[in-house]
OpenMM code with the backbone's topology and positions (N, CA, C; nanometers):
from openmm import Vec3, app, unit

residues = "MET ILE ASN ASN ILE ALA ILE ASN ALA ILE ARG TYR VAL PHE VAL ASP PHE VAL ALA ASP LEU LEU TYR TRP PRO ILE TRP TRP TYR SER LYS GLY LEU VAL ASN THR ALA LYS PHE CYS LEU ASN LYS ALA LYS ASP TRP GLN GLU LYS LEU ALA LEU LEU VAL TRP ILE LYS ASN ILE PHE ARG PRO MET PHE GLY GLN TYR ASP TRP GLU SER ARG LEU ILE SER PHE VAL ILE ARG VAL ILE GLN ILE ILE PHE ARG LEU ILE LEU PHE LEU VAL ALA ILE ILE PHE LEU VAL LEU VAL PHE LEU PHE TYR PHE ILE LEU PRO ILE VAL ILE GLY LEU GLU ILE TYR ASN ASN PHE TRP SER LEU PHE TYR".split()
positions = [
    Vec3(-1.4048, 4.0442, -2.5892),
    Vec3(-1.3766, 3.9787, -2.4236),
    Vec3(-1.4655, 3.8587, -2.4063),
    Vec3(-1.6205, 3.8756, -2.4012),
    Vec3(-1.7225, 3.7830, -2.3837),
    Vec3(-1.6536, 3.6484, -2.4892),
    Vec3(-1.6391, 3.6649, -2.6059),
    Vec3(-1.6277, 3.5769, -2.7006),
    Vec3(-1.4914, 3.4846, -2.6701),
    Vec3(-1.4124, 3.5603, -2.5795),
    Vec3(-1.2882, 3.4600, -2.5203),
    Vec3(-1.3097, 3.4075, -2.4388),
    Vec3(-1.3705, 3.4581, -2.3201),
    Vec3(-1.4482, 3.3862, -2.1945),
    Vec3(-1.5141, 3.2610, -2.2503),
    Vec3(-1.6361, 3.2547, -2.3340),
    Vec3(-1.6866, 3.1611, -2.3599),
    Vec3(-1.6130, 3.0267, -2.4672),
    Vec3(-1.5166, 3.1050, -2.5527),
    Vec3(-1.4492, 2.9756, -2.5881),
    Vec3(-1.3469, 2.9254, -2.5059),
    Vec3(-1.2785, 2.9749, -2.4033),
    Vec3(-1.2312, 2.9133, -2.2993),
    Vec3(-1.3028, 2.8213, -2.2009),
    Vec3(-1.4370, 2.8550, -2.1738),
    Vec3(-1.5151, 2.7936, -2.0942),
    Vec3(-1.5282, 2.6611, -2.2059),
    Vec3(-1.5666, 2.6559, -2.3318),
    Vec3(-1.5988, 2.5537, -2.4106),
    Vec3(-1.4709, 2.4546, -2.4243),
    Vec3(-1.3762, 2.5120, -2.4285),
    Vec3(-1.2269, 2.4476, -2.4400),
    Vec3(-1.2076, 2.3706, -2.3245),
    Vec3(-1.2397, 2.4199, -2.2092),
    Vec3(-1.1925, 2.3459, -2.0663),
    Vec3(-1.3083, 2.2160, -2.0541),
    Vec3(-1.4403, 2.2552, -2.1174),
    Vec3(-1.5376, 2.1523, -2.0832),
    Vec3(-1.5087, 2.0376, -2.1793),
    Vec3(-1.4846, 2.0700, -2.2988),
    Vec3(-1.4822, 1.9632, -2.3616),
    Vec3(-1.3262, 1.9127, -2.4312),
    Vec3(-1.2288, 1.9867, -2.4151),
    Vec3(-1.0952, 1.9368, -2.4288),
    Vec3(-1.0394, 1.8953, -2.3178),
    Vec3(-1.0123, 1.9765, -2.2316),
    Vec3(-0.9204, 1.9543, -2.0918),
    Vec3(-1.0212, 1.8294, -2.0013),
    Vec3(-1.1424, 1.8877, -1.9827),
    Vec3(-1.2444, 1.7760, -1.8898),
    Vec3(-1.2652, 1.6458, -1.9409),
    Vec3(-1.2708, 1.6183, -2.0769),
    Vec3(-1.3153, 1.5513, -2.1495),
    Vec3(-1.1899, 1.4366, -2.1675),
    Vec3(-1.0892, 1.5302, -2.2114),
    Vec3(-0.9509, 1.4515, -2.2072),
    Vec3(-0.8952, 1.3921, -2.0824),
    Vec3(-0.9242, 1.4617, -1.9542),
    Vec3(-0.8879, 1.4019, -1.8205),
    Vec3(-0.9723, 1.2830, -1.8007),
    Vec3(-1.0851, 1.2914, -1.8421),
    Vec3(-1.1712, 1.1899, -1.8182),
    Vec3(-1.1657, 1.0335, -1.8775),
    Vec3(-1.0764, 1.0610, -2.0295),
    Vec3(-1.0618, 0.9748, -2.0916),
    Vec3(-0.9446, 0.9023, -2.0608),
    Vec3(-0.8273, 1.0148, -2.0194),
    Vec3(-0.6872, 0.9710, -1.9697),
    Vec3(-0.6944, 0.8926, -1.8333),
    Vec3(-0.8101, 0.8975, -1.7385),
    Vec3(-0.7861, 0.8627, -1.5929),
    Vec3(-0.7761, 0.7246, -1.6060),
    Vec3(-0.8495, 0.6440, -1.6676),
    Vec3(-0.8277, 0.4766, -1.6524),
    Vec3(-0.6700, 0.4530, -1.7041),
    Vec3(-0.6141, 0.5128, -1.7955),
    Vec3(-0.4861, 0.4923, -1.8219),
    Vec3(-0.3865, 0.5275, -1.7193),
    Vec3(-0.4326, 0.6415, -1.6748),
    Vec3(-0.3044, 0.6958, -1.5654),
    Vec3(-0.3552, 0.6005, -1.4562),
    Vec3(-0.4947, 0.5348, -1.4074),
    Vec3(-0.4988, 0.4896, -1.2993),
    Vec3(-0.4478, 0.3244, -1.3136),
    Vec3(-0.4004, 0.2580, -1.4274),
    Vec3(-0.3293, 0.1506, -1.4386),
    Vec3(-0.2085, 0.1744, -1.5046),
    Vec3(-0.1240, 0.2960, -1.5058),
    Vec3(0.0063, 0.2921, -1.5180),
    Vec3(0.0725, 0.3760, -1.4051),
    Vec3(0.0867, 0.5147, -1.4120),
    Vec3(0.1442, 0.6015, -1.2868),
    Vec3(0.0784, 0.5429, -1.1920),
    Vec3(-0.0429, 0.5669, -1.1919),
    Vec3(-0.1380, 0.5460, -1.0627),
    Vec3(-0.0795, 0.4320, -0.9869),
    Vec3(-0.0924, 0.3132, -1.0618),
    Vec3(-0.0507, 0.1678, -1.0016),
    Vec3(0.0726, 0.1545, -0.9372),
    Vec3(0.1971, 0.2431, -1.0295),
    Vec3(0.3638, 0.2450, -1.0012),
    Vec3(0.3077, 0.3393, -0.8547),
    Vec3(0.2630, 0.4230, -0.8462),
    Vec3(0.2756, 0.5232, -0.7153),
    Vec3(0.2233, 0.4458, -0.6283),
    Vec3(0.0860, 0.3504, -0.6194),
    Vec3(0.0625, 0.2897, -0.5329),
    Vec3(0.1727, 0.1722, -0.4914),
    Vec3(0.2201, 0.1109, -0.5740),
    Vec3(0.3153, 0.0026, -0.5409),
    Vec3(0.4246, 0.0578, -0.4592),
    Vec3(0.4977, 0.1786, -0.5046),
    Vec3(0.5969, 0.2543, -0.4150),
    Vec3(0.5494, 0.2870, -0.2954),
    Vec3(0.4339, 0.3408, -0.2756),
    Vec3(0.4034, 0.3466, -0.1335),
    Vec3(0.3566, 0.2125, -0.0599),
    Vec3(0.3324, 0.1248, -0.1064),
    Vec3(0.3413, -0.0032, -0.0180),
    Vec3(0.4441, -0.0527, 0.0052),
    Vec3(0.5645, -0.0323, -0.1015),
    Vec3(0.6729, -0.1025, -0.0383),
    Vec3(0.7537, -0.0158, 0.0086),
    Vec3(0.6964, 0.1386, 0.0424),
    Vec3(0.7851, 0.2231, 0.1168),
    Vec3(0.7325, 0.1683, 0.2731),
    Vec3(0.6095, 0.1671, 0.2919),
    Vec3(0.5595, 0.1540, 0.3966),
    Vec3(0.6305, 0.0114, 0.4840),
    Vec3(0.6472, -0.0919, 0.3932),
    Vec3(0.6903, -0.2327, 0.4250),
    Vec3(0.8045, -0.1810, 0.4996),
    Vec3(0.8822, -0.0875, 0.4185),
    Vec3(1.0388, -0.0698, 0.4576),
    Vec3(1.0163, -0.0194, 0.6030),
    Vec3(0.9286, 0.1185, 0.5875),
    Vec3(0.8948, 0.1624, 0.7249),
    Vec3(0.8811, 0.0768, 0.8565),
    Vec3(0.7751, -0.0294, 0.8223),
    Vec3(0.7435, -0.1263, 0.9160),
    Vec3(0.8699, -0.1894, 0.9527),
    Vec3(0.9361, -0.2661, 0.8801),
    Vec3(1.0643, -0.3204, 0.9236),
    Vec3(1.1295, -0.2539, 0.9832),
    Vec3(1.1645, -0.1488, 0.9464),
    Vec3(1.2614, -0.0390, 1.0525),
    Vec3(1.1786, -0.0023, 1.1760),
    Vec3(1.0371, 0.0135, 1.2044),
    Vec3(1.0001, 0.0373, 1.3287),
    Vec3(1.0065, -0.1044, 1.4141),
    Vec3(1.0077, -0.2102, 1.3845),
    Vec3(1.0015, -0.3225, 1.4461),
    Vec3(1.1131, -0.3481, 1.4737),
    Vec3(1.2384, -0.3465, 1.3831),
    Vec3(1.3931, -0.3627, 1.3789),
    Vec3(1.3940, -0.5204, 1.3752),
    Vec3(1.3295, -0.5870, 1.3185),
    Vec3(1.3173, -0.7423, 1.2866),
    Vec3(1.4689, -0.8029, 1.2625),
    Vec3(1.5499, -0.7141, 1.1539),
    Vec3(1.6791, -0.7953, 1.1317),
    Vec3(1.7486, -0.7508, 1.2478),
    Vec3(1.7674, -0.6456, 1.2972),
    Vec3(1.8390, -0.6619, 1.4187),
    Vec3(1.8246, -0.7309, 1.5176),
    Vec3(1.7266, -0.7885, 1.5478),
    Vec3(1.6701, -0.8988, 1.6612),
    Vec3(1.7292, -1.0236, 1.5790),
    Vec3(1.7184, -1.0608, 1.4725),
    Vec3(1.7469, -1.1531, 1.4110),
    Vec3(1.9182, -1.1750, 1.4037),
    Vec3(1.9907, -1.0519, 1.3803),
    Vec3(2.1334, -1.0405, 1.3730),
    Vec3(2.2113, -1.0682, 1.5276),
    Vec3(2.1198, -1.0337, 1.6190),
    Vec3(2.1542, -1.0292, 1.7452),
    Vec3(2.1112, -1.1199, 1.8227),
    Vec3(2.0659, -1.2639, 1.7851),
    Vec3(1.9890, -1.3533, 1.8466),
    Vec3(2.0667, -1.4442, 1.9534),
    Vec3(2.2065, -1.4555, 1.8981),
    Vec3(2.2693, -1.5430, 1.9641),
    Vec3(2.3874, -1.4399, 2.0607),
    Vec3(2.3610, -1.3021, 2.0742),
    Vec3(2.4560, -1.2330, 2.1645),
    Vec3(2.3715, -1.2184, 2.2860),
    Vec3(2.4087, -1.2350, 2.3899),
    Vec3(2.3637, -1.2151, 2.5273),
    Vec3(2.3242, -1.0910, 2.5488),
    Vec3(2.2090, -1.0629, 2.6357),
    Vec3(2.1894, -0.9447, 2.6494),
    Vec3(2.2425, -0.8957, 2.8031),
    Vec3(2.2689, -0.7401, 2.7861),
    Vec3(2.3075, -0.6685, 2.8839),
    Vec3(2.4790, -0.7379, 2.9591),
    Vec3(2.5169, -0.7867, 2.8383),
    Vec3(2.6709, -0.8196, 2.8837),
    Vec3(2.7082, -0.9168, 2.9769),
    Vec3(2.6230, -1.0243, 3.0096),
    Vec3(2.5974, -1.1230, 3.0805),
    Vec3(2.6396, -1.2505, 2.9760),
    Vec3(2.7665, -1.2749, 3.0201),
    Vec3(2.8109, -1.4173, 2.9444),
    Vec3(2.8001, -1.5375, 2.9937),
    Vec3(2.7485, -1.5819, 3.1201),
    Vec3(2.6991, -1.7033, 3.1873),
    Vec3(2.6074, -1.7980, 3.1203),
    Vec3(2.5742, -1.9159, 3.1119),
    Vec3(2.5139, -1.9976, 3.0139),
    Vec3(2.3384, -1.9412, 3.0739),
    Vec3(2.3411, -1.9266, 3.1815),
    Vec3(2.1907, -1.8998, 3.2438),
    Vec3(2.1221, -1.7590, 3.1362),
    Vec3(2.2230, -1.6741, 3.1542),
    Vec3(2.1882, -1.5405, 3.0819),
    Vec3(2.1881, -1.5710, 2.9459),
    Vec3(2.2638, -1.6292, 2.8887),
    Vec3(2.2745, -1.6596, 2.7511),
    Vec3(2.1482, -1.7689, 2.6956),
    Vec3(2.0911, -1.8566, 2.7685),
    Vec3(1.9840, -1.9145, 2.7575),
    Vec3(1.8358, -1.8245, 2.7603),
    Vec3(1.8449, -1.7348, 2.8484),
    Vec3(1.7366, -1.6599, 2.8909),
    Vec3(1.7241, -1.5418, 2.7786),
    Vec3(1.8614, -1.4940, 2.7433),
    Vec3(1.8602, -1.3928, 2.5961),
    Vec3(1.8070, -1.4704, 2.4895),
    Vec3(1.8713, -1.6037, 2.4668),
    Vec3(1.7891, -1.6591, 2.3478),
    Vec3(1.6431, -1.6783, 2.3369),
    Vec3(1.5904, -1.7158, 2.4506),
    Vec3(1.4313, -1.7386, 2.4522),
    Vec3(1.3612, -1.6219, 2.4202),
    Vec3(1.4211, -1.4917, 2.5230),
    Vec3(1.3365, -1.3713, 2.4981),
    Vec3(1.3628, -1.3091, 2.3524),
    Vec3(1.4603, -1.3338, 2.2767),
    Vec3(1.4841, -1.2881, 2.1363),
    Vec3(1.4009, -1.3568, 2.0358),
    Vec3(1.3879, -1.5098, 2.0720),
    Vec3(1.3045, -1.5832, 1.9916),
    Vec3(1.1624, -1.5598, 2.0109),
    Vec3(1.1122, -1.5195, 2.1328),
    Vec3(0.9804, -1.4667, 2.1318),
    Vec3(0.9529, -1.3472, 2.0886),
    Vec3(1.0421, -1.2409, 2.1139),
    Vec3(1.0281, -1.1203, 2.0594),
    Vec3(1.0630, -1.1204, 1.8884),
    Vec3(1.1022, -1.2200, 1.8117),
    Vec3(1.1383, -1.2164, 1.6802),
    Vec3(0.9855, -1.2996, 1.6449),
    Vec3(0.9416, -1.3667, 1.6985),
    Vec3(0.8015, -1.4485, 1.6299),
    Vec3(0.7097, -1.3457, 1.6551),
    Vec3(0.7175, -1.2405, 1.7595),
    Vec3(0.5927, -1.1380, 1.7925),
    Vec3(0.6008, -1.0332, 1.6822),
    Vec3(0.7515, -0.9677, 1.6554),
    Vec3(0.7575, -0.8914, 1.5891),
    Vec3(0.7209, -0.9486, 1.3968),
    Vec3(0.7805, -1.0722, 1.3993),
    Vec3(0.7183, -1.1085, 1.2701),
    Vec3(0.5850, -1.1453, 1.2085),
    Vec3(0.5149, -1.1631, 1.3432),
    Vec3(0.3431, -1.1783, 1.3047),
    Vec3(0.3150, -1.0318, 1.2890),
    Vec3(0.3814, -0.9408, 1.3743),
    Vec3(0.2965, -0.7900, 1.3501),
    Vec3(0.3568, -0.7623, 1.2070),
    Vec3(0.4609, -0.7646, 1.1591),
    Vec3(0.5242, -0.7582, 1.0317),
    Vec3(0.4318, -0.8307, 0.9123),
    Vec3(0.4185, -0.9633, 0.9087),
    Vec3(0.3068, -1.0194, 0.8204),
    Vec3(0.1921, -0.9823, 0.7919),
    Vec3(0.1179, -0.9284, 0.9351),
    Vec3(-0.0170, -0.8437, 0.9367),
    Vec3(-0.0044, -0.7332, 0.8746),
    Vec3(0.1081, -0.6569, 0.8905),
    Vec3(0.1334, -0.5487, 0.8029),
    Vec3(0.1176, -0.5631, 0.6584),
    Vec3(0.2102, -0.6704, 0.6012),
    Vec3(0.2236, -0.6922, 0.4597),
    Vec3(0.1128, -0.7291, 0.4257),
    Vec3(0.0242, -0.8181, 0.4770),
    Vec3(-0.1030, -0.8906, 0.4279),
    Vec3(-0.1637, -0.7545, 0.4150),
    Vec3(-0.1892, -0.6516, 0.5083),
    Vec3(-0.2828, -0.5293, 0.4780),
    Vec3(-0.2439, -0.4225, 0.3819),
    Vec3(-0.0967, -0.4097, 0.3607),
    Vec3(-0.0552, -0.3482, 0.2526),
    Vec3(-0.1094, -0.4016, 0.1008),
    Vec3(-0.0794, -0.5603, 0.1161),
    Vec3(-0.1049, -0.6395, -0.0324),
    Vec3(-0.2667, -0.5808, -0.0468),
    Vec3(-0.3518, -0.6069, 0.0744),
    Vec3(-0.5044, -0.5671, 0.0549),
    Vec3(-0.5085, -0.4526, -0.0436),
    Vec3(-0.4502, -0.3313, 0.0361),
    Vec3(-0.4459, -0.1949, -0.0031),
    Vec3(-0.4044, -0.2052, -0.1624),
    Vec3(-0.3174, -0.3068, -0.2009),
    Vec3(-0.2697, -0.2719, -0.3213),
    Vec3(-0.3702, -0.3480, -0.4220),
    Vec3(-0.4345, -0.4383, -0.3867),
    Vec3(-0.5134, -0.5428, -0.4624),
    Vec3(-0.6940, -0.4545, -0.4465),
    Vec3(-0.6952, -0.3782, -0.3721),
    Vec3(-0.8081, -0.2856, -0.3455),
    Vec3(-0.8067, -0.1826, -0.4863),
    Vec3(-0.6998, -0.1027, -0.4864),
    Vec3(-0.6478, -0.0209, -0.5692),
    Vec3(-0.6512, -0.0694, -0.7146),
    Vec3(-0.6267, -0.1914, -0.7243),
    Vec3(-0.6270, -0.2513, -0.8635),
    Vec3(-0.7634, -0.2785, -0.9073),
    Vec3(-0.8293, -0.3223, -0.8404),
    Vec3(-0.9803, -0.3997, -0.8597),
    Vec3(-1.0868, -0.2681, -0.8531),
    Vec3(-1.0777, -0.1516, -0.7382),
    Vec3(-1.1815, -0.1002, -0.7458),
    Vec3(-1.2430, -0.0549, -0.8659),
    Vec3(-1.1613, 0.0097, -0.9666),
    Vec3(-1.2403, 0.0490, -1.1109),
    Vec3(-1.2960, -0.0564, -1.1795),
    Vec3(-1.2865, -0.1672, -1.1587),
    Vec3(-1.3341, -0.2819, -1.2114),
    Vec3(-1.4651, -0.2761, -1.1694),
    Vec3(-1.4732, -0.3079, -1.0143),
    Vec3(-1.5935, -0.3244, -0.9728),
    Vec3(-1.6812, -0.2098, -0.9557),
    Vec3(-1.6291, -0.0866, -0.9712),
    Vec3(-1.7418, 0.0194, -0.9771),
    Vec3(-1.7946, 0.0292, -1.1405),
    Vec3(-1.7240, -0.0137, -1.2370),
    Vec3(-1.7533, -0.0058, -1.3813),
    Vec3(-1.8694, -0.1560, -1.3907),
    Vec3(-1.8312, -0.2539, -1.3257),
    Vec3(-1.9460, -0.3337, -1.3508),
    Vec3(-2.0744, -0.3049, -1.2845),
    Vec3(-2.0701, -0.2433, -1.1424),
    Vec3(-2.2092, -0.1825, -1.0773),
    Vec3(-2.2655, -0.0836, -1.1682),
    Vec3(-2.1904, -0.0180, -1.2497),
    Vec3(-2.2616, 0.0946, -1.3355),
    Vec3(-2.3358, 0.0202, -1.4591),
    Vec3(-2.2258, -0.0577, -1.4837),
    Vec3(-2.3051, -0.1733, -1.6298),
    Vec3(-2.4376, -0.2331, -1.5712),
    Vec3(-2.4116, -0.3289, -1.4457),
    Vec3(-2.5236, -0.3805, -1.3883),
    Vec3(-2.6745, -0.2922, -1.3664),
    Vec3(-2.6267, -0.1990, -1.2831),
    Vec3(-2.7409, -0.0892, -1.2947),
    Vec3(-2.8035, -0.0043, -1.4210),
    Vec3(-2.7206, -0.0116, -1.5066),
    Vec3(-2.7719, 0.0745, -1.6170),
    Vec3(-2.8581, -0.0174, -1.6693),
    Vec3(-2.8001, -0.1535, -1.7374),
    Vec3(-2.9160, -0.2616, -1.8013),
    Vec3(-3.0286, -0.2938, -1.6921),
    Vec3(-3.0356, -0.2811, -1.5825),
    Vec3(-3.1066, -0.3226, -1.4844),
    Vec3(-3.2540, -0.1931, -1.5353),
    Vec3(-3.2342, -0.0945, -1.5652),
    Vec3(-3.3380, -0.0063, -1.6216),
    Vec3(-3.3940, -0.0558, -1.7228),
    Vec3(-3.3879, -0.1447, -1.8038),
    Vec3(-3.4285, -0.1864, -1.9057),
    Vec3(-3.4810, -0.3513, -1.9147),
    Vec3(-3.4953, -0.3868, -1.7921),
    Vec3(-3.5553, -0.5125, -1.7693),
    Vec3(-3.6685, -0.5152, -1.6579),
] * unit.nanometer
topology = app.Topology()
chain = topology.addChain("A")
for resn in residues:
    res = topology.addResidue(resn, chain)
    for name in ("N", "CA", "C"):
        topology.addAtom(name, app.Element.getBySymbol(name[0]), res)
């Protein structure tokens, strides 16, 4: 019984843990990167749905509240243009943030590796 526990512990430490540690960079830049890209795209779609930007663009020339006189049409058009501009700015800010999240995910291991390398070699100088 003791022999099995020791063998299982050694197997866990040297096989599973080391294999996971060596597989991590491959996973980070393959499946992890794909998962992060899907996350960012889904969040972009969510923002587009929350802001309803396409609905505002589609109805830009339709008068609000069923008022078909020229004053109401003009006011509706101006208000919709302002809404579209404001919502487009919010959407672009969200997209820029999501691109930064994706780039941060991509660059983080490289930066950490360079810092470890620099700190390790600074011990010898």
